[in-house]
C-alpha positions as CSV (number, residue, x, y, z in Angstrom):
1,M,47.4,-17.3,44.2
2,K,45.3,-20.6,43.7
3,K,41.5,-19.8,42.2
4,Y,39.0,-21.1,44.1
5,L,35.0,-21.4,43.8
6,I,33.7,-19.8,46.8
7,T,30.0,-19.1,45.5
8,L,27.4,-21.6,45.2
9,I,27.0,-23.2,42.0
10,P,23.1,-22.4,40.6
11,V,20.6,-25.3,39.6
12,V,19.0,-23.0,37.0
13,L,20.6,-19.8,35.8
14,L,17.9,-17.6,34.1
15,G,19.6,-14.6,32.5
16,W,23.4,-14.9,32.4
17,Q,25.2,-14.8,29.1
18,R,28.3,-15.2,27.6
19,G,29.7,-17.4,24.6
20,P,28.0,-19.6,22.1
21,V,25.5,-22.2,23.2
22,H,26.3,-25.7,24.2
23,E,24.3,-28.0,22.7
24,Q,24.9,-31.4,24.0
25,A,22.1,-31.7,26.7
26,A,19.7,-30.8,24.0
27,L,21.0,-33.7,21.8
28,R,20.3,-36.2,24.6
29,P,16.8,-37.7,24.6
30,A,14.3,-37.7,27.3
31,V,13.3,-41.3,27.9
32,E,10.1,-41.6,29.5
33,V,9.3,-44.8,31.9
34,S,5.8,-46.1,32.5
35,M,4.4,-45.4,35.9
36,D,4.1,-49.6,35.9
37,E,7.5,-50.2,35.1
38,D,10.5,-50.1,37.5
39,I,13.6,-48.0,36.6
40,K,16.9,-49.4,36.6
41,P,20.4,-48.4,36.4
42,I,22.6,-48.5,33.8
43,P,26.4,-49.5,33.8
44,A,28.2,-46.1,33.3
45,Q,26.3,-45.2,36.9
46,F,28.1,-48.0,38.5
47,K,31.2,-46.4,36.9
48,A,30.4,-43.4,38.3
49,E,29.3,-44.0,41.5
50,G,32.6,-46.0,42.5
51,L,34.6,-42.8,41.0
52,T,32.0,-40.6,43.3
53,T,32.6,-42.8,46.1
54,R,36.5,-42.6,45.8
55,I,36.6,-38.8,45.4
56,L,34.7,-37.9,48.5
57,S,36.2,-40.4,50.6
58,G,39.4,-39.6,49.7
59,Y,39.4,-35.9,48.8
60,H,36.8,-34.2,50.9
61,Y,38.0,-31.7,53.2
62,R,35.9,-33.6,55.9
63,K,37.8,-36.8,56.0
64,T,34.9,-39.1,56.7
65,K,35.1,-42.4,56.5
66,L,32.3,-44.4,55.3
67,N,30.5,-46.2,57.8
68,D,27.6,-47.3,59.5
69,S,27.1,-43.8,61.2
70,L,27.8,-42.4,57.8
71,S,25.4,-44.8,56.2
72,A,22.5,-43.8,58.6
73,A,22.7,-40.2,57.7
74,I,23.1,-40.7,53.8
75,F,19.8,-43.0,54.1
76,D,17.6,-40.6,55.9
77,K,18.8,-37.8,53.5
78,Y,17.6,-40.2,50.5
79,I,14.3,-40.8,52.1
80,D,13.7,-37.3,52.9
81,A,14.7,-36.3,49.0
82,I,12.4,-38.7,47.6
83,D,9.3,-37.9,50.1
84,H,10.3,-34.8,51.7
85,G,6.8,-34.1,53.0
86,K,6.0,-37.6,54.1
87,L,3.1,-37.8,51.6
88,Y,3.7,-40.9,49.7
89,Y,5.5,-43.5,51.8
90,L,3.8,-45.4,54.4
91,S,5.5,-46.3,57.8
92,S,5.5,-50.0,56.8
93,D,7.9,-48.8,53.8
94,I,10.1,-47.2,56.4
95,K,10.1,-50.1,58.6
96,D,11.0,-52.4,55.3
97,F,13.6,-50.3,54.6
98,D,15.3,-50.2,57.9
99,Q,17.1,-53.0,57.1
100,Y,19.3,-51.2,54.9
101,K,20.0,-48.2,57.1
102,N,23.4,-49.4,57.9
103,S,24.2,-50.7,54.6
104,F,24.5,-47.7,52.3
105,D,28.6,-47.4,53.2
106,D,28.5,-51.3,51.6
107,Y,26.6,-50.1,48.4
108,L,28.7,-47.2,47.6
109,L,32.0,-49.1,48.2
110,N,30.8,-52.2,46.3
111,Q,29.6,-50.3,43.7
112,E,25.6,-51.4,44.4
113,L,22.4,-49.4,43.3
114,D,19.9,-52.2,43.4
115,V,18.6,-50.9,47.0
116,P,18.7,-47.4,46.5
117,F,16.6,-48.0,43.1
118,Q,14.1,-50.2,44.7
119,M,13.0,-47.7,47.6
120,Y,12.6,-45.3,44.6
121,N,10.5,-47.9,43.0
122,V,8.4,-48.2,46.1
123,F,7.8,-44.3,45.8
124,R,6.5,-44.5,42.2
125,K,4.2,-47.2,43.2
126,R,2.8,-45.2,46.3
127,Y,2.7,-42.3,44.2
128,K,0.4,-43.7,41.3
129,E,-1.9,-44.6,44.5
130,R,-2.0,-41.1,45.5
131,S,-2.4,-39.7,42.0
132,E,-5.5,-42.2,41.3
133,Y,-7.0,-41.1,45.1
134,I,-6.6,-37.3,43.6
135,Q,-8.4,-37.9,40.7
136,T,-11.1,-39.7,41.8
137,L,-11.8,-36.9,44.6
138,L,-11.7,-34.3,42.1
139,K,-14.3,-36.1,39.8
140,E,-16.9,-35.8,43.0
141,P,-19.5,-32.7,42.0
142,K,-18.3,-31.1,45.2
143,P,-15.2,-32.7,46.9
144,F,-14.8,-30.2,49.5
145,D,-17.1,-28.7,52.1
146,F,-15.7,-25.4,53.1
147,T,-17.9,-24.7,56.0
148,A,-16.4,-27.4,58.1
149,D,-14.5,-26.0,60.8
150,E,-10.8,-27.8,60.6
151,S,-7.4,-26.9,60.3
152,M,-4.1,-28.4,58.7
153,D,-0.5,-27.9,59.7
154,T,1.7,-26.9,57.0
155,D,4.9,-27.8,58.6
156,R,5.2,-31.8,57.9
157,E,8.9,-31.9,59.2
158,K,7.8,-33.6,62.5
159,A,5.2,-35.3,61.1
160,A,4.6,-38.7,61.4
161,W,4.8,-41.3,58.3
162,A,1.0,-42.5,58.0
163,T,0.4,-46.1,59.0
164,N,-2.5,-46.4,56.3
165,T,-4.1,-45.3,53.6
166,N,-6.8,-43.9,55.0
167,Q,-4.4,-41.7,57.2
168,L,-2.8,-40.7,53.7
169,N,-6.1,-40.1,52.0
170,D,-7.1,-37.4,54.9
171,T,-3.6,-35.8,54.9
172,W,-4.1,-35.4,50.8
173,R,-8.2,-34.3,51.4
174,K,-6.7,-31.3,53.5
175,Y,-3.7,-30.4,51.3
176,L,-6.1,-30.4,48.2
177,K,-8.9,-28.4,50.2
178,S,-6.4,-26.1,51.0
179,E,-4.9,-25.6,47.2
180,A,-9.1,-25.1,46.6
181,L,-9.5,-22.7,49.0
182,D,-6.6,-20.7,47.7
183,L,-7.7,-20.5,44.6
184,K,-11.3,-19.8,45.5
185,L,-10.2,-16.8,47.8
186,S,-8.1,-15.4,44.9
187,G,-11.5,-15.0,42.6
188,K,-11.6,-18.5,40.7
189,A,-14.8,-19.9,40.4
190,D,-15.8,-23.3,41.9
191,T,-15.7,-25.0,38.5
192,A,-12.2,-23.4,37.5
193,V,-10.8,-24.4,40.9
194,I,-11.3,-28.1,40.3
195,S,-10.3,-27.6,37.1
196,T,-7.2,-26.1,37.7
197,L,-6.4,-28.6,40.4
198,R,-7.1,-31.9,38.0
199,D,-4.8,-30.1,35.6
200,R,-1.7,-29.2,38.2
201,Y,-1.8,-33.1,39.0
202,K,-2.1,-34.3,35.5
203,T,1.2,-32.0,34.9
204,R,2.7,-33.9,38.4
205,D,2.0,-37.1,36.6
206,R,3.3,-36.6,33.3
207,A,6.5,-34.7,35.2
208,L,7.1,-37.9,37.2
209,G,6.6,-40.3,34.1
210,R,9.4,-38.5,32.7
211,I,12.0,-39.1,35.3
212,R,15.3,-40.9,34.1
213,T,17.1,-43.1,35.6
214,E,20.1,-40.6,36.3
215,Q,17.6,-38.3,37.9
216,V,17.2,-41.0,40.7
217,F,21.0,-41.8,40.5
218,Q,22.0,-38.6,40.9
219,M,19.3,-37.8,44.0
220,F,21.1,-41.3,45.8
221,M,24.6,-39.9,45.1
222,N,23.5,-36.4,46.5
223,A,22.2,-38.2,49.4
224,Y,25.9,-39.2,50.0
225,A,27.4,-35.7,48.8
226,E,25.2,-33.8,50.9
227,S,25.7,-35.8,53.9
228,M,29.5,-34.7,53.8
229,D,28.3,-30.8,53.7
230,P,25.8,-28.8,52.1
231,H,28.0,-27.5,49.4
232,T,29.0,-30.9,48.1
233,S,27.1,-32.2,45.1
234,Y,27.1,-35.0,42.0
235,M,25.9,-33.6,39.0
236,A,24.4,-36.3,36.4
237,P,25.6,-35.8,32.8
238,T,22.7,-33.8,31.8
239,S,22.9,-31.8,34.6
240,A,26.4,-31.0,34.2
241,D,26.0,-30.5,30.4
242,R,22.7,-28.0,31.5
243,F,24.9,-26.2,34.1
244,K,27.8,-25.8,30.9
245,Q,25.5,-24.7,28.8
246,E,23.2,-22.3,31.2
247,M,26.7,-20.6,31.9
248,S,28.2,-19.9,28.5
249,Q,25.0,-19.4,26.5
250,S,23.3,-15.7,25.8
251,L,19.7,-16.4,27.5
252,E,17.3,-13.5,28.2
253,G,15.0,-13.6,31.4
254,I,14.4,-12.6,34.6
255,G,17.8,-12.8,36.3
256,A,17.2,-15.3,38.7
257,L,18.7,-18.9,39.9
258,L,15.8,-21.5,40.5
259,R,15.3,-24.8,42.0
260,E,12.5,-27.2,42.8
261,E,11.4,-28.0,45.9
262,D,8.4,-29.5,47.9
263,N,6.7,-28.9,44.6
264,Y,7.5,-25.5,44.2
265,I,9.7,-23.4,42.0
266,K,12.2,-21.6,44.6
267,I,14.2,-18.6,43.8
268,V,18.0,-19.4,45.2
269,E,19.3,-16.5,43.9
270,V,18.6,-12.8,42.6
271,I,21.4,-11.9,40.2
272,P,22.6,-8.4,40.1
273,G,22.1,-6.6,37.0
274,G,19.0,-8.8,36.2
275,P,15.2,-7.5,35.8
276,A,14.2,-8.9,38.9
277,F,17.4,-7.4,40.6
278,K,16.5,-3.6,39.6
279,G,12.7,-4.5,40.5
280,K,13.8,-5.4,43.9
281,Q,10.5,-7.7,43.6
282,L,11.8,-11.0,44.2
283,K,14.1,-12.3,46.7
284,K,15.6,-15.7,47.9
285,E,13.2,-18.3,48.9
286,D,10.5,-16.8,47.1
287,K,8.1,-19.5,45.6
288,I,6.9,-18.7,42.1
289,V,3.5,-20.6,41.4
290,A,2.4,-19.5,38.1
291,V,3.5,-17.6,35.1
292,A,1.7,-15.6,32.4
293,Q,3.2,-14.4,29.3
294,G,2.8,-10.3,28.0
295,D,0.3,-8.2,30.1
296,E,-3.1,-10.0,28.8
297,G,-1.6,-13.6,28.9
298,K,-3.6,-16.2,31.1
299,M,-1.8,-17.4,34.3
300,V,-0.2,-20.9,33.7
301,D,0.0,-22.7,37.5
302,I,3.4,-24.3,37.6
303,V,3.2,-26.0,41.4
304,G,4.4,-29.3,40.8
305,W,6.5,-28.7,37.5
306,F,10.1,-29.3,37.1
307,V,12.4,-26.7,36.9
308,D,13.6,-27.4,33.6
309,D,9.9,-26.9,32.5
310,A,9.2,-23.7,34.6
311,V,12.3,-22.1,33.0
312,K,11.1,-22.6,29.3
313,L,8.1,-20.7,30.6
314,I,10.1,-17.9,32.5
315,K,12.9,-16.9,30.1
316,G,11.9,-15.7,26.6
317,P,13.0,-12.8,24.3
318,K,14.6,-9.4,25.2
319,S,11.9,-6.6,26.1
320,T,9.1,-8.7,26.4
321,V,6.5,-9.5,29.8
322,V,6.4,-11.9,32.0
323,R,4.2,-11.8,34.9
324,L,4.8,-14.0,38.0
325,Q,2.6,-15.2,41.0
326,V,4.8,-15.6,44.1
327,I,4.7,-16.4,47.5
328,S,6.7,-14.3,49.2
329,A,9.4,-16.3,51.6
330,D,8.2,-14.5,54.8
331,A,4.6,-15.0,53.8
332,L,2.3,-15.8,56.5
333,P,0.7,-19.1,56.3
334,G,-2.6,-19.0,54.1
335,A,-1.5,-15.5,52.2
336,A,-2.5,-14.8,49.0
337,P,0.0,-15.0,46.1
338,K,1.5,-11.4,44.7
339,E,1.6,-10.7,41.4
340,Y,4.7,-9.2,39.6
341,R,5.4,-8.0,36.3
342,L,8.9,-8.1,34.6
343,V,10.2,-7.1,31.2
344,R,12.7,-9.7,30.4
345,E,16.2,-8.3,29.4
346,K,20.1,-9.8,29.4
347,I,22.0,-9.0,32.5
348,K,23.8,-5.7,32.4
349,L,27.1,-6.0,33.7
350,E,26.8,-2.1,34.9
351,E,24.0,-3.0,37.2
352,Q,26.1,-5.3,39.1
353,R,29.0,-2.8,39.7
354,A,29.5,-0.4,42.9
355,K,27.4,2.5,42.7
356,S,27.6,5.5,45.5
357,E,25.4,8.2,46.8
358,I,25.4,10.5,49.4
359,V,23.1,10.9,52.6
360,S,22.9,13.6,55.1
361,I,22.6,12.6,58.9
362,N,21.7,15.2,61.1
363,S,23.3,15.5,64.9
364,G,23.1,18.3,67.0
365,N,23.2,21.2,64.8
366,K,25.5,19.7,62.4
367,A,24.4,17.7,58.9
368,Y,26.9,15.1,58.5
369,K,27.6,13.9,54.8
370,I,27.8,10.0,54.8
371,G,29.2,8.5,51.3
372,V,27.3,5.0,50.9
373,I,28.9,2.6,48.6
374,D,26.8,-0.1,47.7
375,I,28.7,-3.6,46.3
376,P,25.9,-6.3,44.9
377,L,29.1,-8.6,44.5
378,F,32.7,-9.0,44.3
379,Y,33.4,-9.0,40.4
380,R,36.3,-9.2,38.6
381,D,37.1,-9.8,34.9
382,F,39.8,-12.1,35.1
383,E,40.4,-12.0,31.4
384,G,40.7,-8.4,31.0
385,A,43.1,-8.4,34.1
386,Q,45.2,-11.5,32.5
387,H,45.3,-9.2,29.2
388,R,46.2,-6.1,31.3
389,E,43.6,-4.0,29.6
390,K,43.8,-0.9,31.3
391,E,39.7,-0.7,32.4
392,F,39.1,-4.6,33.1
393,S,36.0,-4.9,35.5
394,S,36.9,-4.7,39.0
395,T,35.3,-4.0,42.2
396,T,38.4,-2.8,43.9
397,R,39.3,-0.4,40.6
398,D,35.4,1.0,40.9
399,V,35.5,1.1,44.5
400,Q,38.5,3.0,44.5
401,K,37.3,5.4,42.2
402,L,34.2,6.1,44.1
403,I,36.0,6.7,47.2
404,G,38.0,9.7,45.0
405,E,34.7,11.1,44.2
406,L,33.1,11.1,47.7
407,Q,36.5,12.5,49.1
408,Q,36.1,15.4,46.6
409,A,32.6,15.8,47.9
410,N,34.0,16.1,51.5
411,V,32.1,13.3,53.0
412,D,32.8,12.9,56.5
413,G,32.5,8.9,56.9
414,V,31.8,6.2,54.4
415,V,29.4,3.0,54.3
416,I,30.3,-0.2,52.4
417,D,27.0,-1.7,51.8
418,L,27.4,-5.3,51.8
419,R,23.6,-6.5,52.5
420,N,22.7,-9.4,50.1
421,N,26.3,-9.3,48.6
422,G,26.7,-13.3,48.1
423,G,30.3,-13.1,47.5
424,G,32.5,-13.6,44.1
425,S,36.0,-13.0,43.4
426,L,38.2,-13.8,46.7
427,T,41.2,-11.9,44.7
428,E,38.8,-8.6,44.6
429,A,37.9,-9.3,48.8
430,V,41.5,-9.2,49.2
431,S,42.6,-5.9,47.5
432,L,39.3,-3.9,48.6
433,T,40.6,-4.6,51.8
434,G,43.8,-3.3,50.8
435,L,41.9,-0.1,50.0
436,F,41.4,0.7,54.0
437,I,44.5,-0.8,55.5
438,N,48.4,-0.1,55.4
439,R,49.0,-3.7,54.2
440,G,49.1,-7.3,55.6
441,P,46.9,-10.5,55.5
442,V,43.6,-10.6,54.8
443,V,42.0,-14.2,55.0
444,Q,43.6,-17.7,55.2
445,V,42.9,-20.6,53.7
446,K,43.0,-24.0,54.9
447,E,43.1,-26.9,52.6
448,G,42.1,-30.7,53.8
449,Q,45.9,-31.8,53.9
450,G,46.5,-29.2,56.4
451,E,48.6,-26.7,54.6
452,I,47.5,-22.9,55.2
453,E,47.9,-20.3,52.9
454,V,47.8,-16.5,54.0
455,Q,46.5,-14.3,51.1
456,S,47.6,-10.8,51.9
457,D,47.4,-7.1,50.6
458,N,51.1,-6.1,49.9
459,D,50.2,-2.5,49.0
460,P,51.1,0.1,51.1
461,T,48.7,2.7,49.5
462,I,45.7,3.5,51.4
463,A,42.5,5.0,49.3
464,Y,40.7,5.8,52.6
465,D,41.9,6.4,55.9
466,G,38.6,8.2,57.5
467,P,35.8,6.7,59.6
468,M,33.8,3.8,57.7
469,A,31.2,1.4,58.6
470,V,30.5,-2.1,56.8
471,M,26.9,-2.7,56.8
472,V,25.8,-6.6,56.4
473,N,22.7,-9.3,56.9
474,R,22.0,-12.5,57.0
475,F,22.6,-12.9,53.2
476,S,26.3,-11.3,53.1
477,A,28.4,-14.4,52.8
478,S,31.6,-15.9,51.4
479,A,33.8,-12.7,50.2
480,S,31.6,-10.5,51.7
481,E,32.2,-12.3,54.9
482,I,36.3,-12.1,54.1
483,F,36.0,-8.4,53.7
484,A,33.9,-7.6,56.8
485,A,36.2,-9.9,59.2
486,A,39.2,-8.6,58.0
487,I,37.9,-4.8,58.4
488,Q,36.6,-5.8,61.9
489,D,39.7,-7.7,63.2
490,Y,42.1,-4.6,62.2
491,K,39.9,-2.5,64.3
492,R,39.5,-0.3,61.1
493,G,35.5,0.3,61.1
494,L,32.1,-0.7,62.5
495,I,30.7,-3.7,61.2
496,V,26.6,-2.8,61.5
497,G,23.6,-5.4,60.7
498,E,22.9,-9.0,61.3
499,Q,25.4,-12.1,61.6
500,T,26.3,-12.9,58.2
501,Y,25.3,-16.6,56.2
502,G,28.1,-18.3,57.7
503,K,29.6,-20.0,54.1
504,G,33.2,-20.4,54.6
505,T,34.1,-23.2,52.6
506,V,35.8,-23.6,49.3
507,Q,34.8,-26.0,46.7
508,T,36.1,-27.3,43.5
509,L,34.8,-28.7,40.2
510,I,35.7,-32.4,38.8
511,D,34.7,-34.2,35.7
512,L,34.8,-37.5,36.5
513,N,35.6,-38.6,33.0
514,Q,39.0,-36.8,33.2
515,W,39.7,-39.7,36.0
516,V,39.0,-42.4,33.2
517,P,40.3,-40.7,29.7
518,K,39.1,-43.8,27.7
519,E,35.6,-44.0,29.1
520,T,33.1,-43.1,26.3
521,D,30.3,-42.8,29.0
522,Q,29.5,-39.3,30.1
523,L,29.9,-39.8,34.0
524,G,29.0,-36.5,35.5
525,Q,30.8,-33.9,37.9
526,V,31.7,-33.7,41.4
527,K,31.5,-30.1,43.3
528,L,33.7,-31.3,46.3
529,T,34.4,-29.1,49.3
530,V,38.2,-28.7,49.4
531,A,39.3,-25.8,52.1
532,K,38.0,-23.4,54.8
533,F,38.4,-19.7,55.2
534,Y,39.5,-18.3,58.3
535,R,39.9,-15.2,59.6
536,I,43.5,-13.5,60.4
537,N,42.6,-13.8,63.8
538,G,42.1,-17.7,63.6
539,S,39.0,-17.6,63.6
540,S,36.5,-19.5,60.8
541,T,33.7,-17.6,58.8
542,Q,32.3,-20.8,58.4
543,L,29.0,-21.2,60.4
544,K,29.2,-18.4,62.5
545,G,29.9,-15.9,59.8
546,V,30.7,-12.2,61.3
547,V,29.0,-10.9,64.0
548,P,28.2,-7.4,63.7
549,D,29.6,-5.0,66.3
550,L,26.3,-3.5,66.3
551,E,23.4,-5.4,65.5
552,L,20.1,-4.4,64.0
553,P,16.6,-5.7,64.4
554,T,16.3,-8.4,62.2
555,A,13.4,-10.5,60.7
556,F,14.9,-13.6,61.0
557,K,16.0,-16.0,63.7
558,V,19.9,-16.9,63.6
559,N,19.4,-20.3,62.3
560,E,16.4,-19.5,60.1
561,Y,18.4,-18.8,57.2
562,G,22.4,-19.5,56.3
563,E,25.0,-22.3,56.9
564,G,23.8,-23.0,60.5
565,S,20.4,-24.1,58.7
566,Q,22.2,-26.8,57.4
567,P,22.3,-30.1,59.2
568,S,25.7,-31.5,57.4
569,A,27.3,-27.9,57.8
570,L,30.9,-28.2,58.6
571,P,31.6,-26.9,62.1
572,W,33.2,-23.6,63.3
573,D,36.9,-24.3,64.4
574,Q,40.0,-22.1,65.1
575,I,43.5,-22.2,63.5
576,A,46.5,-20.1,64.8
577,S,46.7,-16.0,64.3
578,S,48.2,-14.3,61.6
579,K,50.7,-11.4,62.5
580,Y,48.8,-8.0,62.0
581,E,49.1,-4.6,62.7
582,L,45.9,-3.3,64.4
583,T,44.5,0.5,63.5
584,N,43.9,2.9,65.9
585,K,40.1,3.4,64.5
586,V,38.2,1.4,66.7
587,N,38.1,-0.1,69.9
588,P,35.6,-1.6,72.7
589,K,35.3,1.9,74.4
590,I,34.2,3.4,71.2
591,I,31.9,0.5,70.3
592,E,30.5,0.6,73.7
593,Q,29.6,4.4,73.5
594,V,28.2,4.3,70.0
595,K,25.9,1.4,71.1
596,D,25.0,3.1,74.4
597,K,23.6,5.9,71.9
598,Y,21.9,3.5,69.7
599,S,20.0,2.0,72.7
600,Q,18.7,5.1,73.8
601,R,17.5,5.5,69.8
602,L,16.0,2.2,70.5
603,K,13.9,3.9,73.4
604,T,12.7,7.1,71.9
605,D,13.1,7.3,68.0
606,G,9.5,6.4,67.0
607,E,10.5,4.8,63.5
608,L,12.9,2.2,65.3
609,K,10.2,1.2,68.2
610,T,7.8,0.5,65.0
611,L,10.6,-1.4,63.3
612,V,11.0,-3.5,66.1
613,K,7.7,-3.7,67.1
614,T,6.5,-4.7,63.7
615,L,9.6,-7.4,63.0
616,A,8.7,-9.3,66.8
617,E,4.9,-9.5,65.4
618,F,5.7,-10.5,62.1
619,K,8.5,-13.7,63.5
620,E,5.8,-14.4,65.9
621,A,3.0,-14.9,63.2
622,R,5.7,-16.9,61.1
623,E,5.8,-19.2,63.7
624,N,2.1,-20.3,63.6
625,K,2.1,-23.0,60.5
626,V,-1.5,-24.1,61.3
627,V,-4.1,-22.8,59.1
628,S,-7.6,-23.0,58.9
629,L,-9.4,-24.5,56.3
630,Q,-12.9,-23.2,56.7
631,E,-13.6,-20.4,54.3
632,S,-14.5,-17.6,56.3
633,K,-11.6,-18.2,59.1
634,R,-9.1,-18.6,56.1
635,K,-10.1,-15.1,54.7
636,A,-9.4,-13.7,58.3
637,E,-6.0,-15.1,58.3
638,R,-5.5,-13.8,55.2
639,D,-6.8,-10.4,55.7
640,E,-4.4,-10.6,59.2
641,A,-1.8,-11.7,57.2
642,E,-2.2,-8.3,55.0
643,K,-2.3,-6.3,57.5
644,K,1.0,-7.4,58.9
645,R,2.7,-7.4,55.4
646,A,0.8,-3.5,55.0
647,A,2.8,-3.0,58.4
648,M,6.0,-4.0,57.1
649,K,5.6,-2.2,54.0
650,Q,5.2,1.1,56.3
651,I,8.4,0.7,57.5
652,G,9.9,0.0,54.3
653,E,9.7,-4.1,53.6
654,D,13.0,-3.6,51.1
655,N,14.5,-2.4,54.1
656,V,14.5,-5.8,55.9
657,T,16.6,-7.5,53.4
658,G,18.6,-4.4,52.7
659,E,17.1,-3.6,49.3
660,D,16.0,-0.3,47.6
661,D,14.1,0.2,44.6
662,E,15.2,3.8,43.6
663,E,17.7,5.3,41.3
664,E,21.0,5.2,42.1
665,T,24.3,6.7,40.7
666,T,26.5,4.6,38.6
667,A,30.3,3.8,38.6
668,S,30.8,6.5,36.6
669,Q,28.7,9.4,37.9
670,T,29.3,12.0,40.5
671,P,28.2,11.1,44.0
672,K,25.2,13.5,45.0
673,E,23.0,14.2,47.6
674,V,19.9,11.7,46.9
675,K,16.2,11.7,48.2
676,K,14.3,8.5,48.1
677,K,12.2,6.2,50.0
678,Q,14.3,6.3,53.6
679,D,16.3,2.9,54.1
680,I,15.6,2.7,58.3
681,Y,18.7,0.4,58.2
682,L,20.9,2.7,56.0
683,T,19.6,5.6,58.3
684,E,20.6,3.9,61.4
685,T,24.0,2.7,60.1
686,G,24.4,6.4,59.2
687,R,23.5,7.6,62.9
688,M,26.0,5.0,64.3
689,L,28.9,6.4,62.0
690,V,28.3,9.8,62.9
691,D,28.2,8.5,66.4
692,Y,31.5,7.0,65.8
693,I,33.2,10.2,64.2
694,I,31.7,12.4,67.6
695,V,33.2,9.5,70.3
696,A,36.2,8.8,68.4
697,K,37.8,12.3,68.2
698,E,38.1,12.1,72.0
699,P,41.9,11.8,72.9
700,S,41.6,9.0,75.6
701,L,39.8,6.2,72.9
702,A,42.9,6.5,70.4
703,G,45.9,4.5,70.8
704,A,47.1,1.6,67.9
705,K,47.9,-1.8,69.3
706,K,49.5,-4.8,67.6
707,K,49.1,-8.3,67.4
């Protein structure tokens, strides 16, 4: 079986630990370039450009030729990467750049870098102009009138480029006023508000002054790579070194992957087993705006910081406290940031492992015992397995043990909870499926050359043959989708929740120096999409993911998060179906009857009705991106946002993303019935499974089919 990289490579990893510290990145000096100097490419980057172009054009799954059409896409992505918010360039700059729009393919093929660097240097000039305006404005005695009735659209995606400096000045005045108003409403005095803003933008000036040639080169090459698909990327030498270092070294931190985006530090992923995972306070796409050390430390504003600098504040010695001010991913415009307290520690592998519990579901006059197995990721100790260690860490081994314990407790059915499971080991996804089916194919992998490999479960042993459901949500991805899709295709159990993420691609890492062994300069690495996953019925998991048999209310639009939100995502397609034997567990009639019962509860159950209403109101409120810049109105907007947030808390905000902050049993504990804060989604899934148990007993609904 081939080894595939099927999870996203992090930008920065906090709290992951393994092995010795890799020091090469720390030895490379950070050369600062004056804002009055142009940044220029270095000889090694021309070599890296040529190699990366050969690899992407020749070996990427998509097989997209470099032409004028792709050139235009690269051009747009490059400008967007430099000035995403349209806050620096003028429309005249963009008009000047248009002459290059269809030439980026030629630059890549001919190893030319002058124009991309020239475009970035124009940005540096515009940035300096903005910086001078900002500092001038903030020197005024009273730069902002908070009684004036004006507003600002926070969504800049569809904004037009400013035609002159005065337009940009007004846009920036509103942005600064909005930031000042946020600080003022959080309790800061007027003098402290201005002081904070001055420091914030001086920090950004220093950060931009530290931009190196390789960062500009990486930005340009990633405009090309990400035009192929969102999971293909180029890492410059320092970034590649940092990745190796942070994947291998022992760090204490909060356990989160971070990136910088639109002047904010955003959470890419919460790592199972870390403080953020256990506390259930932080989630994907949250923005960290300030950091404080200990319980008494002063908050340090990190808006506009580079991610490397932010990491230095967030990580720290084990058992120490760090406090974060966070703007939630689903916060309404103008909402105040929340403060969270976390205790730094190393990632604990036992916290990543599958856990079980038993919940009681009443139906009629009977209480049904439903076993729930929560799998945060698909983990496997490949080294331990290779050395044939008896107790090596494995999702399948742990789940098999938990199933045995649940069966001893005489559960009536089992729920596999894959909410927020971002993937992991493909081997484990295949072997875990095998615990619930006789034998047969689980997933098909198609490489760029057209070769298709079918990965199968060849063990006829079935660990659990009873009623089951699989819970998924928008953040169930990759290996999670493979398992859920196989269970659905075999008609083995109910799939309940939201449409999944839709990441059905496979990546591999390529060190450019391996292509030129005698090269002394470090050239960086390329993460390349080389294959796609397909269900055993021939349908790709790419883009569409897995559509549940029974959909629960969601806080997200289909394309708001997930693969569908990425313009360059590879398309969905189909190949030939594998041969496999369906079970007699689920069929359309059973699903329809369970769905009917759920539909009735949506009309009569008070908690479900409240859930649907609250989510609808919250989604509608999030659509409005305009915020007031008048203090009284902004405060009213905040109060309204807090009311909606309180309503989400009332229904269980954690339930919306499938999280829970109460104590659970570990893989080594005997499952028992637990009492904790109600998870509405889990409760409803339990009810659906009970309905399924009752309905499936009808003889007319049974019967196996072969495919």
